[in-house]
DOZA-355297 format. One line per field, with one value per atom (N, C-alpha, C): residue number from 1; residue in three letters; atom name; x, y, z. Coordinates in steps of 0.05 Angstrom, whole numbers, padded with zeros to 5 digits. Last residue first. Example, Ala and Ser with C-alpha at 12.3 -4.5 7.8 and 13.67 -1.06 7.14 Angstrom:
BEGIN
pos = (2_2_2_1_1_1)
code = (ser_ser_ser_ala_ala_ala)
site = (N_CA_C_N_CA_C)
x = (00257_00273_00258_00264_00246_00264)
y = (-00045_-00021_00001_-00114_-00090_-00066)
z = (00142_00143_00157_00156_00156_00156)
This chain:
BEGIN
pos = (79_79_79_78_78_78_77_77_77_76_76_76_75_75_75_74_74_74_73_73_73_72_72_72_71_71_71_70_70_70_69_69_69_68_68_68_67_67_67_66_66_66_65_65_65_64_64_64_63_63_63_62_62_62_61_61_61_60_60_60_59_59_59_58_58_58_57_57_57_56_56_56_55_55_55_54_54_54_53_53_53_52_52_52_51_51_51_50_50_50_49_49_49_48_48_48_47_47_47_46_46_46_45_45_45_44_44_44_43_43_43_42_42_42_41_41_41_40_40_40_39_39_39_38_38_38_37_37_37_36_36_36_35_35_35_34_34_34_33_33_33_32_32_32_31_31_31_30_30_30_29_29_29_28_28_28_27_27_27_26_26_26_25_25_25_24_24_24_23_23_23_22_22_22_21_21_21_20_20_20_19_19_19_18_18_18_17_17_17_16_16_16_15_15_15_14_14_14_13_13_13_12_12_12_11_11_11_10_10_10_9_9_9_8_8_8_7_7_7_6_6_6_5_5_5_4_4_4_3_3_3_2_2_2_1_1_1)
code = (pro_pro_pro_pro_pro_pro_tyr_tyr_tyr_val_val_val_val_val_val_gly_gly_gly_arg_arg_arg_pro_pro_pro_asp_asp_asp_ile_ile_ile_phe_phe_phe_arg_arg_arg_asn_asn_asn_ser_ser_ser_val_val_val_phe_phe_phe_tyr_tyr_tyr_glu_glu_glu_ile_ile_ile_gln_gln_gln_asp_asp_asp_arg_arg_arg_ala_ala_ala_ile_ile_ile_gly_gly_gly_ile_ile_ile_asp_asp_asp_his_his_his_leu_leu_leu_glu_glu_glu_arg_arg_arg_asp_asp_asp_ser_ser_ser_leu_leu_leu_asp_asp_asp_tyr_tyr_tyr_leu_leu_leu_asn_asn_asn_ala_ala_ala_arg_arg_arg_leu_leu_leu_lys_lys_lys_glu_glu_glu_arg_arg_arg_glu_glu_glu_arg_arg_arg_trp_trp_trp_glu_glu_glu_leu_leu_leu_leu_leu_leu_ala_ala_ala_ala_ala_ala_trp_trp_trp_tyr_tyr_tyr_asn_asn_asn_arg_arg_arg_phe_phe_phe_thr_thr_thr_thr_thr_thr_leu_leu_leu_gly_gly_gly_ile_ile_ile_arg_arg_arg_leu_leu_leu_pro_pro_pro_ala_ala_ala_ile_ile_ile_thr_thr_thr_lys_lys_lys_lys_lys_lys_trp_trp_trp_gly_gly_gly_ile_ile_ile_glu_glu_glu_asn_asn_asn_tyr_tyr_tyr_thr_thr_thr_thr_thr_thr_met_met_met)
site = (N_CA_C_N_CA_C_N_CA_C_N_CA_C_N_CA_C_N_CA_C_N_CA_C_N_CA_C_N_CA_C_N_CA_C_N_CA_C_N_CA_C_N_CA_C_N_CA_C_N_CA_C_N_CA_C_N_CA_C_N_CA_C_N_CA_C_N_CA_C_N_CA_C_N_CA_C_N_CA_C_N_CA_C_N_CA_C_N_CA_C_N_CA_C_N_CA_C_N_CA_C_N_CA_C_N_CA_C_N_CA_C_N_CA_C_N_CA_C_N_CA_C_N_CA_C_N_CA_C_N_CA_C_N_CA_C_N_CA_C_N_CA_C_N_CA_C_N_CA_C_N_CA_C_N_CA_C_N_CA_C_N_CA_C_N_CA_C_N_CA_C_N_CA_C_N_CA_C_N_CA_C_N_CA_C_N_CA_C_N_CA_C_N_CA_C_N_CA_C_N_CA_C_N_CA_C_N_CA_C_N_CA_C_N_CA_C_N_CA_C_N_CA_C_N_CA_C_N_CA_C_N_CA_C_N_CA_C_N_CA_C_N_CA_C_N_CA_C_N_CA_C_N_CA_C_N_CA_C_N_CA_C_N_CA_C_N_CA_C_N_CA_C_N_CA_C)
x = (04975_04965_04968_04951_04973_04962_04904_04910_04933_04894_04906_04914_04839_04858_04868_04799_04826_04847_04747_04761_04790_04729_04722_04736_04769_04760_04754_04750_04764_04752_04718_04745_04762_04668_04671_04699_04643_04672_04679_04589_04600_04629_04584_04573_04585_04609_04620_04610_04576_04604_04615_04528_04529_04558_04545_04536_04538_04557_04579_04570_04516_04520_04543_04522_04500_04504_04591_04568_04546_04630_04620_04596_04647_04665_04656_04618_04634_04650_04594_04610_04628_04563_04586_04605_04524_04541_04566_04500_04513_04532_04480_04499_04515_04443_04467_04488_04424_04420_04445_04415_04429_04423_04392_04376_04389_04431_04410_04392_04460_04472_04451_04425_04433_04445_04420_04397_04405_04474_04462_04438_04479_04496_04484_04442_04438_04454_04465_04438_04433_04514_04514_04487_04493_04509_04510_04469_04452_04467_04515_04494_04477_04541_04554_04533_04504_04510_04523_04507_04482_04487_04560_04551_04525_04558_04575_04567_04522_04515_04532_04552_04527_04519_04595_04600_04574_04568_04582_04588_04549_04530_04544_04599_04581_04561_04616_04632_04615_04576_04579_04595_04585_04559_04561_04637_04631_04605_04628_04645_04640_04594_04585_04601_04629_04605_04593_04669_04675_04650_04666_04649_04655_04662_04677_04657_04657_04645_04662_04685_04688_04674_04645_04662_04662_04610_04635_04654_04560_04579_04607_04532_04524_04544_04586_04560_04554_04617_04618_04589_04653_04630_04632_04700_04695_04670_04721_04703_04698)
y = (00003_00011_00040_-00002_00001_00011_-00051_-00023_-00021_-00099_-00094_-00065_-00128_-00105_-00101_-00165_-00174_-00152_-00150_-00154_-00163_-00140_-00166_-00171_-00112_-00108_-00135_-00102_-00121_-00117_-00072_-00063_-00081_-00097_-00072_-00063_-00149_-00145_-00119_-00147_-00159_-00154_-00125_-00111_-00121_-00164_-00137_-00122_-00208_-00210_-00181_-00188_-00196_-00197_-00178_-00156_-00164_-00216_-00208_-00187_-00223_-00244_-00238_-00178_-00179_-00200_-00158_-00172_-00173_-00098_-00121_-00133_-00051_-00074_-00097_-00009_-00005_-00030_-00030_-00006_-00001_-00071_-00078_-00054_-00040_-00056_-00064_-00019_-00001_-00016_-00066_-00050_-00031_-00083_-00100_-00084_-00025_-00044_-00061_-00016_-00011_-00033_-00035_-00017_-00011_-00063_-00078_-00061_-00019_-00036_-00052_00002_00019_00002_-00041_-00031_-00015_-00043_-00066_-00057_00007_00000_-00023_00001_00022_00016_-00042_-00045_-00024_-00019_-00042_-00046_00021_00029_00006_-00011_00007_00016_-00036_-00052_-00035_00009_-00007_-00023_00024_00042_00028_-00022_-00015_00004_-00020_-00043_-00036_00028_00026_00003_00010_00033_00032_-00030_-00036_-00014_00002_-00020_-00028_00037_00048_00026_00000_00015_00026_-00018_-00037_-00022_00030_00018_-00002_00038_00057_00046_-00008_-00003_00016_00003_-00022_-00019_00050_00050_00026_00030_00051_00052_-00005_-00015_00005_00034_00014_00002_00071_00076_00055_00046_00054_00058_00063_00053_00062_00045_00061_00048_00038_00026_00043_00057_00070_00058_00036_00027_00038_00061_00066_00057_00081_00070_00074_00138_00116_00107_00161_00161_00137_00204_00178_00181_00230_00233_00205)
z = (-04022_-03995_-03990_-04090_-04070_-04044_-04110_-04106_-04086_-04158_-04132_-04130_-04188_-04189_-04161_-04190_-04185_-04186_-04194_-04220_-04215_-04144_-04156_-04182_-04095_-04122_-04135_-04030_-04048_-04075_-04000_-04002_-04019_-03996_-04010_-04016_-03992_-03991_-04006_-03998_-03973_-03970_-04049_-04026_-04000_-04080_-04080_-04055_-04072_-04064_-04061_-04094_-04066_-04056_-04149_-04131_-04102_-04185_-04167_-04147_-04220_-04200_-04181_-04253_-04234_-04213_-04255_-04266_-04245_-04261_-04246_-04260_-04288_-04285_-04268_-04302_-04278_-04272_-04348_-04351_-04326_-04327_-04344_-04346_-04303_-04286_-04302_-04349_-04330_-04311_-04372_-04386_-04368_-04334_-04339_-04354_-04295_-04316_-04319_-04224_-04249_-04269_-04178_-04195_-04222_-04153_-04165_-04183_-04133_-04153_-04168_-04095_-04117_-04140_-04059_-04073_-04098_-04041_-04054_-04070_-04016_-04039_-04055_-03975_-03994_-04019_-03947_-03958_-03980_-03930_-03948_-03962_-03896_-03919_-03939_-03856_-03873_-03898_-03835_-03848_-03866_-03814_-03835_-03850_-03774_-03796_-03819_-03742_-03754_-03778_-03725_-03740_-03755_-03695_-03718_-03737_-03654_-03672_-03697_-03630_-03643_-03662_-03611_-03629_-03644_-03576_-03599_-03620_-03538_-03554_-03579_-03517_-03531_-03548_-03495_-03516_-03531_-03456_-03478_-03501_-03423_-03436_-03460_-03406_-03421_-03437_-03378_-03401_-03419_-03337_-03355_-03381_-03310_-03324_-03344_-03291_-03311_-03325_-03253_-03276_-03298_-03186_-03210_-03232_-03117_-03142_-03165_-03055_-03079_-03103_-02998_-03018_-03044_-02960_-02963_-02984_-02957_-02937_-02942_-03000_-02972_-02951_-03046_-03039_-03010_-03075_-03056_-03051_-03133_-03116_-03097_-03163_-03149_-03132_-03223_-03201_-03189)
């Protein structure tokens, strides 16, 4: 759909697309941040024994939360 302003020039919807894309990016970043915070809280709630059972130490929690797709134990998973 094409709209025209008062002097007949064609308006585009590019600014709207840019705004929507920016909003989607911010929304995705917010959801990712909330997921990391939830994971961080859950890991800190575990005892040292429970953390040991899953293979991470308490001082590795921040690294693990920030790099969720990297195994802190050095295990390499096939792609």
